[in-house]
C-alpha positions in Angstrom: 0.0 0.0 0.0 1.1 3.6 -0.6 2.6 5.3 2.3 2.0 8.9 3.4 4.2 11.4 5.4 2.4 14.2 7.1 4.5 17.4 7.0 3.5 20.4 9.0 5.1 23.7 10.1 3.7 25.2 13.2 4.1 28.1 15.6 1.9 28.7 18.6 -0.8 26.4 17.5 -1.7 24.8 20.8 -5.4 25.7 20.5 -5.9 23.7 17.3 -3.0 21.3 16.7 -4.5 18.3 18.5 -7.8 18.8 16.6 -5.9 18.6 13.3 -3.7 15.7 14.2 -6.6 13.7 15.6 -8.3 13.9 12.3 -5.4 12.5 10.2 -2.7 10.8 12.4 -4.0 7.3 12.0 -3.9 7.6 8.2 -0.3 8.7 8.2 2.8 6.4 8.1 5.0 9.1 9.6 4.4 12.5 11.1 6.9 15.3 10.7 6.3 18.5 12.6 8.6 21.5 12.2 8.3 24.2 14.9 9.3 27.7 14.0 9.4 29.3 17.5 6.4 28.4 19.6 6.1 29.9 23.0 3.0 27.9 24.1 2.4 24.1 24.4 2.6 23.4 20.7 5.7 21.3 20.8 4.5 19.3 23.8 1.2 18.5 22.0 3.2 17.5 18.8 5.4 15.1 20.7 2.2 13.1 21.8 1.8 12.1 18.2 5.4 11.8 16.9 9.0 11.8 17.9 9.9 13.7 14.7 9.5 17.2 16.0 12.2 19.6 14.7 13.1 23.2 15.3 13.6 25.6 12.5 14.4 29.3 13.0 11.6 31.5 11.6 13.0 33.9 9.0 9.7 35.2 7.5 9.7 32.6 4.8 7.2 29.8 4.7 8.8 28.2 1.7 12.1 27.6 3.5 10.3 26.0 6.5 8.2 23.8 4.3 11.2 22.7 2.3 13.0 21.8 5.5 9.9 19.7 6.5 9.6 18.0 3.2 13.4 17.1 3.3 12.7 15.0 6.4 9.9 12.9 4.7 10.6 9.3 3.8 7.3 7.9 2.5 5.9 7.7 -1.1 3.7 10.8 -0.7 3.8 13.9 1.4 0.5 15.3 2.8 1.0 19.0 3.7 -1.3 20.3 6.3 -1.7 23.4 8.5 -2.7 23.2 12.1 -6.1 24.9 11.6 -7.3 22.3 9.0 -9.7 19.4 9.9 -10.9 16.3 8.0 -14.3 15.1 9.1 -15.1 11.4 9.1 -16.5 11.3 5.6 -13.3 12.8 4.2 -11.1 10.8 6.5 -12.6 7.6 4.8 -12.0 9.2 1.4 -8.4 9.8 2.2 -8.0 6.2 3.4 -9.6 4.9 0.3 -7.3 7.1 -1.9 -4.3 5.7 -0.1 -5.3 2.1 -0.9 -6.0 2.7 -4.6 -3.3 5.4 -5.4 -1.8 4.8 -8.8 1.9 5.4 -8.9 1.7 7.7 -11.9 0.0 10.4 -9.9 2.3 13.1 -8.7 0.0 15.7 -7.2 -3.5 15.3 -5.6 -5.7 18.3 -5.2 -8.4 18.6 -2.6 -11.3 21.0 -1.9 -10.3 23.7 0.6 -13.4 25.0 2.4 -13.5 28.1 4.8 -15.3 27.7 8.0 -15.6 30.2 10.8 -13.4 33.3 10.4 -13.8 35.2 7.1 -10.8 35.1 4.9 -9.9 36.6 1.5 -11.3 33.5 -0.3 -13.9 34.6 -2.9 -15.9 31.4 -2.9 -17.0 28.8 -0.4 -14.3 26.5 -1.5 -11.3 26.2 -3.9 -9.0 23.4 -5.2 -5.6 23.2 -3.7 -2.7 20.8 -4.1 -2.3 18.9 -0.8 -0.6 15.6 -1.5 2.7 15.3 -3.3 4.7 12.4 -4.6 8.1 12.6 -2.8 10.3 11.3 -5.6 9.4 12.1 -9.1 10.6 10.0 -12.0 11.0 11.6 -15.4 9.3 9.8 -18.3 9.8 10.1 -22.1 6.6 10.5 -24.0 5.5 10.6 -27.7 6.5 7.8 -30.2 8.4 10.3 -32.3 10.0 13.6 -31.5 10.0 12.2 -28.1 10.3 14.6 -25.1 10.4 14.3 -21.3 7.1 15.0 -19.7 7.5 18.0 -17.4 3.9 18.7 -16.4 2.9 16.7 -13.3 0.3 14.1 -13.4 -2.5 15.7 -11.2 -5.5 13.9 -9.7 -8.4 16.1 -8.6 -9.9 14.3 -5.7 -13.3 14.9 -4.0 -11.7 15.1 -0.6 -12.7 18.2 1.3 -10.6 19.9 4.0 -12.2 22.3 6.4 -10.1 25.4 7.3 -11.1 26.3 10.8 -8.9 29.2 12.1 -9.5 30.7 15.5 -8.4 34.2 14.1 -6.8 35.7 11.0 -3.1 36.1 10.6 -3.1 39.3 8.6 -0.5 41.2 10.8 1.9 38.3 10.3 1.2 38.1 6.6 1.6 41.9 6.1 5.0 41.8 7.7 6.1 39.0 5.4 4.9 40.7 2.3 6.5 44.0 3.3 9.7 42.4 4.4 10.1 40.5 1.2 9.4 43.6 -0.8 12.0 45.6 1.2 14.6 42.8 0.7 14.0 42.0 -2.9 12.6 45.3 -4.3 9.6 43.4 -5.9 7.2 40.6 -5.4 5.8 38.0 -7.8 2.5 38.8 -9.5 0.9 36.1 -7.3 2.2 37.8 -4.2 1.2 41.3 -5.3 -2.4 40.0 -5.8 -2.4 38.3 -2.4 -1.0 41.3 -0.7 -3.5 43.6 -2.3 -6.4 41.3 -1.4 -5.4 41.1 2.3 -4.8 44.8 2.4 -8.2 45.6 1.0 -9.9 43.1 3.3 -8.0 43.5 6.6 -5.8 46.6 6.4 -6.2 49.5 8.7 -5.5 53.1 7.5 -1.7 52.8 8.3 -1.3 49.4 6.6 -3.3 50.6 3.6 -1.1 53.7 3.3 2.1 51.6 3.4 0.7 49.3 0.7 -0.4 52.2 -1.4 3.2 53.6 -1.3 4.5 50.2 -2.5 2.0 50.0 -5.3 2.8 53.5 -6.5 6.5 52.6 -6.6 5.8 49.5 -8.6 3.6 51.5 -11.2 6.1 54.2 -11.4 8.9 52.0 -12.5 7.3 49.3 -14.6 4.2 48.6 -16.8 1.6 46.5 -15.0 -1.3 44.8 -16.6 -4.8 46.1 -16.2 -5.6 43.3 -13.6 -2.8 44.4 -11.3 -3.5 48.1 -11.9 -7.1 47.7 -10.8 -6.0 45.8 -7.7 -3.3 48.4 -6.8 -5.6 51.3 -7.5 -8.5 49.8 -5.4 -6.1 49.7 -2.4 -4.8 53.2 -3.0 -8.4 54.6 -3.3 -9.4 53.0 0.0 -6.2 54.3 1.7 -6.8 57.8 0.5 -10.4 57.8 1.5 -9.5 56.6 5.0 -6.8 59.3 5.2 -9.3 62.0 4.0 -7.0 62.8 1.0 -9.8 63.8 -1.5 -7.5 64.8 -4.3 -5.6 61.6 -4.5 -8.8 59.6 -3.8 -10.5 61.1 -6.7 -7.5 60.9 -9.0 -7.1 57.2 -8.6 -10.9 56.5 -8.5 -11.3 58.3 -11.9 -8.3 56.4 -13.4 -10.2 53.2 -12.5 -13.5 54.4 -13.9 -11.8 55.5 -17.1 -10.8 51.9 -17.9 -14.2 50.3 -17.0 -14.2 50.4 -13.2 -14.3 47.7 -10.5 -16.7 47.1 -7.7 -14.2 47.9 -5.0 -13.7 51.4 -6.2 -17.4 51.9 -6.8 -18.0 50.9 -3.2 -15.3 53.4 -2.0 -17.0 56.1 -4.0 -20.3 55.2 -2.4 -18.7 55.3 1.0 -17.2 58.7 0.2 -20.5 60.2 -0.8 -22.4 58.5 2.1 -19.9 60.0 4.6 -20.8 63.4 3.1 -24.5 62.6 3.4 -25.0 62.8 -0.4 -27.1 59.7 -0.3 -28.4 60.0 -3.9 -24.8 59.9 -5.2 -23.9 57.1 -2.8 -26.7 54.8 -4.2 -25.5 55.4 -7.7 -22.1 54.0 -6.9 -23.3 51.2 -4.7 -25.6 50.1 -7.5 -22.7 50.2 -10.0 -20.7 48.0 -7.6 -23.4 45.4 -7.4 -24.7 45.4 -10.9 -22.5 47.1 -13.4 -18.9 46.1 -12.5 -16.9 43.1 -11.3 -14.8 42.6 -8.2 -11.0 42.3 -8.5 -10.2 41.7 -4.8 -13.2 41.0 -2.6 -16.3 39.5 -4.3 -18.4 40.6 -1.3 -18.3 44.2 -2.7 -20.7 43.0 -5.4 -23.0 41.3 -2.9 -24.5 41.4 0.6 -22.2 44.0 2.1 -22.9 46.6 -0.6 -26.6 45.6 -0.9 -27.0 46.4 2.8 -25.5 49.8 2.2 -27.9 50.4 -0.7 -30.8 49.4 1.6 -29.7 51.7 4.3 -29.3 54.7 2.0 -32.8 54.2 0.6 -34.3 53.9 4.0 -32.7 57.3 4.9 -33.9 58.7 1.7 -37.4 57.7 2.6 -37.9 55.0 0.0 -39.1 52.0 1.9 -39.9 49.9 -1.1 -36.3 50.1 -2.5 -34.9 49.7 0.9 -36.8 46.5 1.4 -35.9 45.3 -2.1 -32.1 45.5 -1.5 -32.4 44.2 2.0 -34.0 41.1 0.6 -31.4 40.9 -2.1 -28.6 41.1 0.6 -30.3 38.2 2.6 -30.4 36.0 -0.6 -26.9 36.8 -1.8 -24.3 33.9 -1.4 -20.7 33.4 -2.2 -20.0 31.4 -5.3 -19.9 27.6 -4.4 -16.3 27.2 -5.6 -13.4 28.7 -7.6 
């Protein structure tokens, strides 16, 4: 039968670690836990499940810590988990079944990742993520003529669903890693720019948003960015300038976005701007555009319930009970997309 190594990196996860390990430990052939500086009972809890508990100095780099953990693995496949993840009984059985029938050609297994509890930046109820990796990859020649080595991994999309059940969000930690990487390297990958912008828009206070806005201006000043990144950067800048009450910069970047078609985040910011000035008729125009005329680039909730509730509130204050009730009903019926 195929063997599984569980590899985890942890830090101060005493509240949730046992819950995670109880849901997967009996399916694993070995458990490797790398601690990056816990000051609570995390390591003591980990040692109840495995003798393979290692220390790794935290240097604001998840990749280095995960690579260290993977290097310790000795089984056929590596299951990568975070401490705030849980497999329920149905999905535990599915993982056991997968283990018994795994074909050796498979190199990566994806699983559904479902948010539960604390809101995150995920724009759907669930998304596919790679979770199980073949430890040693064999290269294979393919094609009967003009043969070549297959470089794309063989991926199996499983139906296994992992529940992400955090007890809080880690935005402050994440912000420091994004900003530290930018300060050291002078740039981020497009993927990290997107994730940084998404977390800033969702969780950033005025100070964090202002710091991110400075970074995004620097990037746009020195290089061409595609429209997708421009809209993300500009949405963060617009929110930062509104919270800082810098009307000229707020309007400057809001109009830049509107001139290329707009996005729901900036429409919401314009709605909030006019609502704060008690210009409710102008506010409802922008809230309506956020919900029905534009698309989100960072937070899909700006097209849905959060903005519909603002529309309802504005119409109530304007004395239009019918429209207020209409948008209140729409807000109650709005749901996140099922999956990405």
